[in-house]
C-alpha positions in Angstrom: 205.5 -95.1 -77.2 208.5 -95.1 -78.5 211.2 -96.2 -76.4 215.1 -94.5 -76.4 218.2 -95.7 -74.6 220.7 -93.1 -74.4 224.1 -94.7 -73.6 226.6 -92.4 -71.8 230.3 -92.7 -71.4 233.0 -90.5 -70.3 234.8 -89.7 -73.7 238.5 -89.5 -74.0 240.9 -87.7 -77.0 242.2 -90.6 -78.4 239.1 -91.9 -80.7 239.9 -95.6 -80.2 239.0 -95.2 -76.6 234.9 -95.2 -77.5 235.6 -98.8 -79.9 234.4 -100.9 -76.8 231.5 -98.5 -76.3 230.4 -98.1 -79.9 230.6 -102.1 -80.1 228.0 -101.8 -76.9 225.8 -99.7 -78.7 225.8 -101.9 -82.1 225.3 -105.1 -80.3 222.1 -103.2 -78.3 220.7 -102.4 -81.8 221.1 -106.0 -82.9 219.4 -107.7 -79.8 216.6 -105.0 -79.6 215.9 -103.1 -83.5 212.6 -101.6 -81.8 214.4 -99.0 -79.7 215.9 -96.3 -80.7 219.8 -96.4 -79.6 222.4 -93.5 -79.2 225.5 -93.5 -77.6 226.6 -90.1 -75.8 230.0 -88.5 -74.0 230.5 -86.4 -71.4 233.2 -84.8 -72.8 236.2 -85.2 -75.6 234.1 -86.6 -77.6 230.5 -85.8 -79.5 227.5 -85.9 -79.5 227.1 -84.7 -76.2 224.1 -85.8 -74.0 222.0 -83.0 -74.5 222.5 -83.3 -78.3 222.0 -87.2 -78.0 218.9 -87.0 -76.2 217.3 -84.6 -78.8 218.5 -86.5 -81.8 216.4 -89.3 -80.0 213.5 -87.0 -79.6 214.0 -86.1 -83.7 213.5 -90.1 -83.9 209.9 -90.0 -82.6 211.3 -91.2 -78.7 208.9 -90.3 -76.3 210.2 -92.3 -73.4 214.4 -92.2 -72.7 216.4 -94.1 -70.7 220.2 -93.0 -69.8 222.2 -95.2 -68.6 225.7 -94.3 -67.9 228.3 -96.2 -69.1 230.9 -96.4 -65.9 231.6 -98.2 -63.2 230.7 -96.4 -60.3 228.9 -93.2 -59.5 231.5 -90.7 -59.2 231.5 -87.1 -59.0 230.5 -87.0 -62.8 227.4 -89.2 -62.3 226.6 -87.4 -59.2 226.9 -84.0 -60.2 227.1 -83.4 -64.1 224.6 -85.8 -64.9 221.5 -84.7 -62.8 222.4 -81.3 -64.5 222.5 -82.5 -68.2 219.2 -84.4 -67.3 217.6 -81.5 -66.3 218.6 -79.6 -69.5 216.9 -82.3 -71.3 213.9 -82.3 -69.4 213.6 -78.2 -70.1 213.8 -78.7 -73.4 211.9 -81.4 -74.1 209.3 -81.6 -71.5 206.9 -83.5 -73.5 209.3 -86.8 -72.8 209.8 -88.7 -69.9 213.4 -88.9 -69.3 214.9 -91.6 -66.4 218.3 -92.1 -65.2 219.4 -95.4 -64.7 222.2 -96.9 -62.0 225.2 -96.7 -63.7 226.1 -99.9 -65.7 228.9 -101.2 -63.1 226.3 -101.5 -60.5 224.2 -103.9 -62.2 225.0 -107.5 -60.6 225.6 -109.3 -63.6 228.1 -106.8 -64.6 229.8 -107.1 -61.3 229.6 -110.9 -61.6 231.3 -110.6 -65.2 234.1 -108.5 -64.0 234.7 -110.7 -61.3 235.1 -113.8 -63.8 237.1 -112.1 -66.1 239.9 -111.2 -63.6 239.9 -114.7 -62.4 240.7 -115.9 -65.9 244.4 -116.3 -66.6 246.3 -114.4 -69.1 246.7 -117.9 -71.3 243.0 -117.8 -71.7 242.3 -120.9 -69.8 
């Protein structure tokens, strides 16, 4: 069963905003080439979640995990994402879609941000 991972970020009008997210997608692809990885955005940028999900289905994915690259589960994650997930499920009922907790809720991410916060500006 081919696995897909859909990384989902907010989006912004400035295309430079997406650079760190594109880097994350590249690193995930390099770490496990067997996983089909795509990056999608909620607004301002494309592809959107539904379009990106369809692309993964087109690559033969039968199971797709959606990972919101948000620090917390605010309004977008609680309201918009479930509606978009329902659209994916309706359009592609043969695929198993699962929504993971936001990346900011992962203990390792919280720990990494705390370590980063404690570093001084001079890199010490």
